[in-house]
N, C-alpha and C positions, 0 to 999 in steps of 0.2 A: 575906232579899232583897236588903235594902238596905245592906247591909254589903259586899256585892259590886259596886254602884251607886256611883262615887262621881263626884260632881260635876254630878251629875244634879238638876232643881228637882222641886218636886211636881209641876208641870203635868206635866215632861216623865214624870216616872213614871208618872202614869196613863195615859199615851201609850202607854206600853210594852204590847207585846201581852200578855197574861196568859200566853201560853203559857210564855214565858221565863222567869216568876215559877215555874211548878210545876216548870220542870225544869233545874235548874242543869246535867246535861251537855249540854243543849244551847246551839247557838251563834247568834250574830247579826252577821251582817257585810255593810257597805254594797253595794248595787250600785254599778259605775263608774262610771255618772252622777251620782250623789250621794255628793258627799265629807261632806257634813255628818252623815248618817248613819252614816258608821262611826264616826264620834267619838262617836255617844248610844249605840251598843250594847256591851255588855261584850262581852269576849273570853272564853267558857269552854271550858276544854279538855276533852276528850273522848274515853277510850280503851275506848267501846262499840263502834267499829264492828272490831274484830277478831274482836267474839263473834257477828256476825252471821250468819244460817246464808242461806246462797247457794242462794236458791228459784229465780230466773228463767234462772239461766244455768250451768252447771254448769264451776268451773275449777279449777284445779291448787289442791292443797292447797299453802298457803305459809305463812311464817313470821308470827308476828301482827305486824304494822304499827305504827312510829311512831304515839303519837298526833295525831289532827288538829284543830286549832283550826278551829270551825266559827262563822259569823257570817250573821247574819240580812241578808238581802237583801230581799225583796219578800214581800207580800199578795195573793193574789188571791183575788175573790170566788166563782168558783166553779172546779169542775174542770176546765173547758173551758178557761177562762183561762187555768189554768197550765201546761195541754197544749201549749195555742197558743203559749206564748209559748217554751216547750223547741224546739218545730217550726220557731219563727221563728229564734230564735239558729243553728240549722242546726251545735250545736258540741256537742250532747251524746246520748250512747247509753244506754238504761237497761243497768244493772247488774246490781241484784240490789233484793230491797226485803223489809222487815219490819217485823213488826207491834208497837208499843208500847203504854204506857196511854193515852198522849194520842190514838192514831191510828195510822194506817202510814206508813212513812219509806219512801220509793223512790228509791236511789241511782241518780244519772248520771255518768258518765265521760265524758274528753274524746274522741272520735270522730277526733279528726287523727292519731292512732296505732293500730294494732293490739289488739284484743282478748288475743292472747296476746304476750305480752314485757312490757318497762317499760313503765309506765302514767303519764301527764300527771300534778304533782302536781296540778289544778286540777279539783276535784270540786264537786257538788252535789247535795243530795238535796230531795223536797220532803214537807212532812207535812202528810198530807190529817187535818185536824183532825176527832177522833170524834163531838165535840157539836156540831158545824156544816158548813156546806160550805165554807168556808174554807182555803185551803191557801196555807202558809207555805214559803218557798224559803231555803234557807241553801245557801250555799257553802265551801269551804276559804279561809282568809286567805293560801295559797298562789297565785302569778301561774302562768300555763301555762306550761311547759318542752318541750312536745311536739319542740320542733327541735331539742331536744337528742338525743331519743330516735329516734336512725336507727338503719333495718332493718340499719346493720351490726352493731348491738350485741346482736341476738338473730334467731333464725331461720337460714336458710342464704343466706351472701351472693352476690349475682350472680357470682362468680369459681365460687365452688363449684357451682352450679347448672350455669355453662355447663360446667362439667366433666364433671358428672353426666349431662347432655344429650350428652355426645360420649360417653361409655361406655354409655347408655342405647342409642345408635341402631347401637352395638356388641354388642346383645341381651346384655350380660353380666346375671349374675346379681348380686343384692345384693352378697352377700359377696364376689363379685369384684370390684365397684363401690367396694366400701370399702379393699379390697387396693392398687386402683388410685390411690385417692384418697390412701392414705397418701404414697404415692409422690412426691405433688405438691407442691413448694414454695412457702410461704407462703398458705395456707389453713388454715382451721380445720376439723379434721377432725369432721362431722358424730355424731350419734347415731344406731345403726342405726334407732331409730323414726323418728327424722326424714327418712332417706332410705328406707325404706319407705314412710312418708305420700307425701313428695316423688312417688316413683317411680307410687304408687299415680292421683296426680294427674295424674303424665305421660302414663299408660295410656290416662286417661280422656280426655284432651285428643286424644290422637294416634288412638284406636280406637273413640271415641265410646261411646256410653251401653251398658249388656253385653244389653238386653234390646231384640227386635227382631220386629215384628209378621210376620204372612206378606205384607201387603201393602205393606209397607217393604221386605221383601224380594223381592218383584216389581220393585218400584217401582227398585230398584236394581240388579238384576240386568239389565232393559229398558234402563237408559239406558246401561248400559256392553257392549250387542250391537251398538254400531254397531261393523264395521269399520274400524279406524285407519290412517291413513297410513303414521305409524311404526311399524317392522317389530316394536322391540322391545316398544310399547304394550299390555298385558293388555287383552284383551278375554273378554266370554262367548261360547263357541262355540254353546252350547246350555242351554237351561233349560228345566224343565218344572215344574208345579206344579197340585197336585189337592188342589181345597178340598172336601172333604167331610168324614165323623165324622173320621178319622182323617187329617189333610191330610199331604200328601207333599210333597216337593222334590226336584228333583235338578239339578245345573248341572256345566257344566266351563269352566276357563280357560286360556289358552295365548294365545301369538302370532302374528303372521305368521311371523316366524324359523323359529321351532319348530315351525310346520308343512312350512315347507319344510323344514327338516330329515330331518321324517319322511318325506319323498316318499320313493318308491321303498327303504322300510323295509319286509322281509319278516318280519322279527322282533321280536315286539312281548313287554315283559313288562308283567304287571297285577297291583296288590294293593292291597288295603286294610288301614289302619291306623287304629285307633278311639281312640287318644289322644292326637289332635290340638283335638278341638272337646267345649267340657264337658258338652255335652248327647248326647255319643257317639256321633253321627253320624258313618259311617263316609268319611274320607277317602280317593280313589283317587287312585295314580299312575303314571301311563302313558308308557313310553320304549322305548327301545331299549339294546340294547350293541353297542359298535363291537366291531374287532377285536382291540382289544387288553384286551377283557372289562372295559370301564368304561361304567358306565350313565350313559345321556343321558334327561332327562325331556323330556316332550312336551306334557303335559298334566299337568292338576291337576284333579279331580273332586270332589264334596260332596252328598252325598245322604242322606234320612233313614233309610236302609235301605240293606242287599247285596242288590237284587234284580236279575235279569236284564236288565232295562230299563236299568238305570245303565250297560251296557257297548255301547251300542248305537253309539255314536261313534267304536266300534275299525274297523279297516280292515284288518287283517292278515293272512299266510297261516298263519305261527304263533305261538302264544300260549304264553308260560311263565307258569306260573301255579304256587299251591299248591292243594288239594284244594277248591277253595271252588267250589259248582255252579252258582253266580250268573254267575261270568264264565264257567265250560266253557259252560252254556246258552245263553248270551248270544251265543256264538260258532258255537254249533252251530245256533240258531237263524237267526241272518242270514247267516251264509258257507257253511251246509251242513255236510255230514257230512265233507266231501271235506276240509277243512281241520283243520291238525294241531292239536292242544290238547296242548302238551308238559306233565306234571306236575313239579314243581320236585323233582330228586332228594333236596335238603338236607330240605326238610319231609317228604318220603315216609318217607327214613332216619330220621328223629328217632322218626316214631310207630311203624315198625315196630321200633323198638331198643327203645320205651316199652314196647309190648305183649310182645314177647319177656322182658323183665325181668319181668314180672306173670305171664305164664300157662307158662314154659317153666321144665324144669331148671335149675340154675345150672353144671352141668359140661359142657351142651351150647351153652349162649349163645354163646359166641364161635365155635364152629363154625360155627353156624345161623347168626351174623351174617355172617362170612364168605362162606358159598354165598350168600348173599344180594347181596352187594356183587357176585359172581363174574357171576349174574345180571342184575345192571343191566351187566355191561359187554356184553351183547349186541347186536350191531352189527347185527342184521337181523332183520326182524319173524317171520320161519318160523322161524330160530333159536331165538329168545326165544321162541317157543310151543312147540317141543320142550322147551328146556331148562328150560320152566318146568314142564312136564308131570313131568320128571325130578326136578326140585326136590322138587314136592309126593308122588311115591313114595319118594323117600328118607327124607323127614320126616313118614310119614305117622304113625307113633306120638304125635308130638306137634298130638293132636287141636283141643286148643282153637286155638291157634297157627295152624294150618294153614287149619280155617274160616274163620279172621279174615282170611288173607292172601291166602286165593283170592277172599273175596268183596269186601275191599276193594281191593287191589292188583292182582288180576288179571282184574276183571271190571268193578268201578266206576272206578279209576283205574289204567290198566294202562300209561299211556304218560309210564314212568318210568326205560324204559331206554335207554342211549344212541344205540341205531339206531332209534328211534323218529322221526330227523331228523335225519341227518348234516350239520354245521355250524351246528347252531343250539346254543346253551348248555344244558348240562341240569340247571344249578339258576337259582335265582332270587335267589341270594346278592348280585350287583350292586344290587337293586332295593332286597332288603333292609339292604342298608349303605346306602343311599343313605335310606332313612325315617329312620335312626338320625340322618343328618345333617340332617335338618330338624328334628328335635325336637331335638338339640345346640345348635344354630348358630341357628334360625329361632324356633322358640317357646320353646326354654328348658327343654322338657319342660313345660313350663306349658299348659294346655287352656283354650282360649280360647270365652269365647260365640261363637256361630255369627255377629253382626253383628261382632264383632272379627276374627274370625278371617277376615272377606272383606279387612279391610285387611292382613291379614298375608300370608294367600294371595295377594295380588297384587302385594306386594312380592318373594315369592319369585318368582312365577310370572318375573317383569320381570328378577329376577337370574340366575335360567337364562338368559333370552334374552342379556342382555347379556355373557354371561360369553365369550360366543365371540368377541366385536368383539377387532378387532387390538389396541385403547387400554385393554382391558380387565388386570386385573392376571392373571387367569387364563389367559386366551388358551384356552381350550378349543379342542379340533377332534376332530372325528369321522371315527375312523381308518379308512381303510378296507382297509389291509393291518396287517398284524401288525407291529409295531416290537419288532424283539428287541435285549435289551439283553446287558450283557458275562455274566450269569448263563446266558442262551441259549447262548452261544456258547461258554461254557466248556465247558456239558452236551455242546453238539456235540462239541469237542474230545475232550472224554474216550469220548464213543461212540464218536468217528471212531477212535480209537486201539484198538479194539476189532476182534477178528479175525474179523469175522463176515461169513458170505457172502450178499450181496444177490441176488435172482434177481427179473428181469424177468419177469412172468407173463404180461402183455398189456399192450396199449394200445388208444387210440380216438382219437377227432381233437380231444380234450378232455385228455384225463389218461394218463400211464404208469403202470403198477402195478407193484407190489415186493415179494415176500414177505421179509420181513427175520427174523431166530430171534428168538424172545423171550428175556427172562432174559438169563443169563448165556450161553446155549450160543451157538456159533458156528455151528452148519450148521440146518438145519431137519430136524425128525426127522420120518420118513414113518412115517404108521399106516396097516396093510394094514385094518382092518375101520373103519367109522366109529362113533360113539360109541353106549352105549345104556345109560348111566347116567349120573348125575349126575358122578358122580368121572371119569368117564371126557370130560365134555364139557370140564369144568376143564382134565386136562390138555393135549387136544387142542388147545380153544380157547384155552389161552395158549402154546402152542408156538410161534406165530408171528404176525406183524404184517403188516398190508397198508397199505403208501404209497402213496398217489395224488398224484403230482405233477403240475402242471397244463403242457400244453405251451406255452403263451403269455407263460409269465412270465420274465422276463430278469435275473438277479439284478443289483441296482445298490448306489453305496454313495452316501449322501449326506453334501455335509459340513454344518456347523453352518449354515451360511447356506443348507441346501437347494437347493446346485447341485447337478448331476448330476456325481460321479467316475467316470472311465472310466482305466481302467489302462492305462499305454504299453508296460505287460511281459504278455505273453502266459503267460509261464510262469511268473510267480508273483506274488501279492496279499499286499500286507502291509498290517494290520490295526492301529493302536495304539488301547491305550485307556492312558486316564490315570488313576491313583486318587491322592489327598494321602494320605499316609503320616504324615507330621507338620506340623502346621498351624501350627508355629511358625520351620519354616525354610523358604526361599524356594524350595524342588525340590518335586519330584515323583518318584515312581519310576514307571517305565512299564514295561507288562507289552505285550511286541510278539509277536503271534502271528502267524506264516508259514505261508500256507497253499498249500503245492503240490499240482500236478493231480494229481500221482502218490499223491496219497492220502495221505500223509506231511504230519505237523505237528511244527513244531519250535518252543522256546519260548524266549526271552532277556529277561534284565532288565537296566537299565542306569540310574543316578543321571541327571540332566540338567537345566539350568536350562529352568523351564518359560517364562519370556521369550524364548527362541530357536527353540520350538516351534511349529510351524505347527497350525493348526486340528484339533481332535479328529475322526476317521473315526468314523462311525458307522453299523451296517448299517441298510437301509432293507428291503430284499426277500429273504430268505434263507430256501427254505422247508424243506429237511431237511440237515442235514450228514451225508451220504450217500457212500459213495466213488461211487456212481454218477453221483450229480450232481456233486459236483465235478467229476468227468471233464470233464463237456457245458460246465463254468463257462468253458472258455479259448475255444469256441468262440461262444458266446456273447458276450463282452466282444470278440473279435475283429469281430462282426459290429456291434455296438454301435459300435464304433471308426470 
């Protein structure tokens, strides 16, 4: 050992800690307050650190680090004194510990840098002497360099985090976020694991903890039950909590504007989806469809189960829903049996088709389903009852299917035909599509815990309300009259070219009723006897259509700025539609439809410069392009003038 210590007197050697003589791999270094000690203690290199087991903290595996030079700093008489010195310095954090022959070594790192990433060169360790209470402190011979270990060298930079936050607010998935980040210049693309970890932290920060007690839920609902002044602020319409052996809760969210929008609506759509909340609670979406068949949500509810009490907040005259008895029973119980509960035809058809494919012969399946479609087209309850009896008689040989069909679709759920409520939608497809939008755009098909879903639901309902604002990008409108697009005008034009004989059958104070030949027939076929079987029913029923036109509607056209257009010519009204055929050219091909009041249509095309064209005219109200109705258009325009 003396060969390693040069320039030390015998007295100085006698003052050297005995542990140094026993462990040549150990090191001594002076404290920053004692330069003399630095010159007295030998510098010994150590390659031991790379072999140490990480017992205290699990860190990623690293390459073997370079050998460190450890220098003795100070000797403490007790463990308490050593730990107090570490605490007072406020510079060191525990890194790991290791058992050696002399005792236990406990390493500390500089806490001025994060645990993950490049570390400061300055480190210390305490050697707890196994033979006594003494504790020896050693440190590396390197100075602190943590200032150079900035966060720009590891982890996510502030600019990357800013870009991720923007994309996170757009409800993009991790892969979509990574694709978007790849297009941003001047940033280092993170690893997918880094991105997922950061998004996990963001979700916790935004949505809070995933677990919530029933008491915390009640406190949240209570604090959000006050009706706000802002029309678009979300609040709790109603909530109920049952605390018993099987706790239950239900609540509904909406805004003042959405409730105002629901005023006067007579047709309500309601449905429950089960893939939004992690616990599997049903989420109810309630709204209505406008005259353009677009769904408008009014309310969102969550409950522990799908029961009839969950729907007592509804107040419509007609409900369109699936076969859920919870929804139907709520209607009947609260509003009485006179309220119409329309069964969604799309749901019914899927279930009927599945049963047909299971229990009937393959050669009759197509004809059987076609007859079901014909039965669904019945426009009157009395006709439906008679046609249903004829249907059962025709297919009585398919015993299994007929038994199922009669029980499920003629007794339990019979309101799936068109005539159950004229003017109401036959399907719940608009709401089903809206539910898909919720999953694709708001929850990203991720199931949230109920505590976090409260935040998502609040943001979602607020978005429903604000999208009707004139300043919103969507600027949604609840259409009270159908908007006719070019497709409807084209179909009307094609229909009007047919030489069909339209007969005025009757009229009242509200409507005029016309009989129109069905299919390709030009005249209405007369039948001597009423139908007696299902095949005759199909032939007679589809031989003609009855069209009802309101007496008080005046045909009008609107400009794009929604000012009423009045024709200066009572003989002819010209409607122009423009479609861009070649985006690379500064011209548009314009198709002009000239509607003459004698029932004839002419079509012309020309190429023109769009900069010289006036605003496009679009149809606002035009019920049906039949000859009898077109003949009255001239008089209506003359009165409007």
